[in-house]
C-alpha positions as CSV (number, residue, x, y, z in Angstrom):
1,M,-309.1,49.2,49.4
2,S,-306.5,46.8,49.7
3,L,-305.6,44.4,52.6
4,A,-302.7,46.7,53.1
5,A,-303.9,49.9,53.8
6,K,-306.8,48.0,55.8
7,D,-304.4,46.1,58.3
8,A,-300.9,46.2,57.3
9,G,-299.9,43.5,60.0
10,K,-302.2,41.1,58.9
11,A,-301.2,41.7,55.4
12,S,-297.4,41.1,55.8
13,E,-298.4,38.1,57.6
14,T,-300.7,36.9,55.3
15,V,-297.9,37.7,52.2
16,A,-295.2,35.7,54.3
17,K,-297.1,32.9,54.8
18,A,-298.1,32.5,51.4
19,F,-294.7,32.9,50.2
20,Y,-293.2,30.4,52.4
21,K,-295.8,27.9,51.5
22,I,-294.6,28.5,47.6
23,L,-291.2,28.3,48.3
24,R,-291.8,25.0,50.2
25,K,-293.7,23.6,47.5
26,N,-290.9,24.4,44.8
27,G,-288.5,22.5,47.1
28,F,-286.6,25.1,48.7
29,S,-284.7,24.2,52.0
30,N,-284.7,26.2,55.5
31,E,-281.2,27.4,54.5
32,Q,-282.7,28.7,51.0
33,I,-285.6,30.3,52.4
34,I,-283.4,32.1,55.0
35,S,-281.3,33.2,51.8
36,V,-284.5,34.4,50.2
37,A,-285.4,36.1,53.2
38,G,-281.9,37.7,53.3
39,D,-282.1,38.9,50.0
40,I,-285.3,40.4,50.3
41,L,-284.1,42.3,53.4
42,E,-280.9,43.6,51.4
43,C,-283.4,45.1,48.5
44,L,-285.5,46.9,51.1
45,C,-282.1,48.3,52.8
46,N,-280.7,49.5,49.4
47,T,-284.2,51.0,48.7
48,Y,-284.4,52.8,52.0
49,Q,-280.7,53.7,51.6
50,G,-281.7,55.4,48.1
51,Y,-284.7,57.1,49.5
52,S,-283.2,58.5,52.5
53,S,-280.2,60.1,50.1
54,K,-282.8,61.7,48.0
55,P,-283.4,65.6,48.8
56,K,-285.7,66.6,51.8
57,G,-288.5,68.8,51.0
58,K,-291.2,69.3,48.5
59,S,-291.2,66.3,45.5
60,K,-291.0,68.3,42.1
61,K,-293.5,66.0,40.7
62,S,-296.1,65.5,43.3
63,G,-295.6,68.8,45.4
64,V,-295.5,66.2,48.5
65,K,-293.5,66.9,51.6
66,N,-291.1,63.9,52.1
67,P,-292.4,62.5,55.3
68,D,-289.1,62.1,57.3
69,E,-289.1,65.8,57.1
70,G,-291.3,65.9,60.3
């Protein structure tokens, strides 16, 4: 089982800290790191918008219901 599946909060913190350290080691400034974070959030928003615009109901591939259906 993956770390993300076991403890999502700890996994996200671990990934964030590791990514931050990589950026720092590669000479990124505070402003550049904030820009990267903004770009990641933009990607997430774009992905979510694409996901939420898909038709609701059962997936043709898996037969699993969309979790947004409730």
